[in-house]
C-alpha positions in Angstrom: 104.4 182.5 76.5 105.1 183.5 80.4 108.7 182.1 80.8 110.1 182.1 84.1 113.0 179.4 84.2 114.2 180.8 87.6 110.9 181.0 89.6 110.4 177.8 91.8 106.7 178.3 91.9 106.4 178.8 88.2 103.4 176.6 87.4 102.5 175.8 90.9 99.1 176.6 92.2 98.4 177.5 95.7 95.9 174.6 96.2 98.7 172.1 95.5 101.3 174.2 97.7 98.6 174.0 100.7 97.6 170.4 99.9 101.4 169.0 99.5 102.1 171.1 102.8 99.3 169.5 104.6 99.9 166.1 103.2 103.8 166.1 104.5 102.9 168.1 107.4 99.9 167.8 108.4 97.9 170.9 110.0 99.1 170.4 113.4 102.5 170.8 112.5 101.9 173.4 109.9 100.3 175.5 112.5 103.5 174.9 114.5 105.9 175.9 111.7 103.7 178.8 110.4 101.4 180.4 113.0 98.4 181.5 111.4 94.5 180.5 112.5 93.8 179.0 109.2 95.9 175.9 110.1 95.5 175.9 113.8 91.8 176.6 114.4 89.4 174.2 112.7 91.6 173.9 109.6 90.6 172.4 105.8 92.4 173.1 102.6 89.2 175.3 101.6 89.5 177.8 104.6 93.2 178.0 104.0 93.2 178.9 100.5 90.4 181.6 101.1 92.3 183.4 104.0 95.9 182.9 102.3 94.3 184.6 98.8 93.4 187.4 100.7 96.7 187.8 102.8 100.0 188.2 101.0 102.1 188.0 104.1 100.9 185.0 105.0 100.8 183.3 101.6 104.4 184.6 101.4 105.3 182.3 104.7 103.8 179.3 103.0 105.5 179.8 99.4 108.8 179.8 101.4 108.3 176.6 103.1 106.9 175.2 100.1 110.0 176.0 98.4 112.5 175.0 101.4 110.7 171.5 101.6 110.0 171.2 97.9 112.6 168.4 97.5 110.7 166.4 100.5 107.0 166.5 99.1 105.1 164.2 96.9 
């Protein structure tokens, strides 16, 4: 069993992270908070996931935003 009791992202999928952030902030605000094209140019959950899975630095920024705002999300 993979035990990570202190990892705030343990068990949270990237899809859930992006979906929760989009529902809370909207793509417009996400694009202002994290300046990446997948949030500013023709944004969608699917295209954002595709980009973030291939781009570690962008994924890290999204994960940090999620951790910072986790208490406010859904």
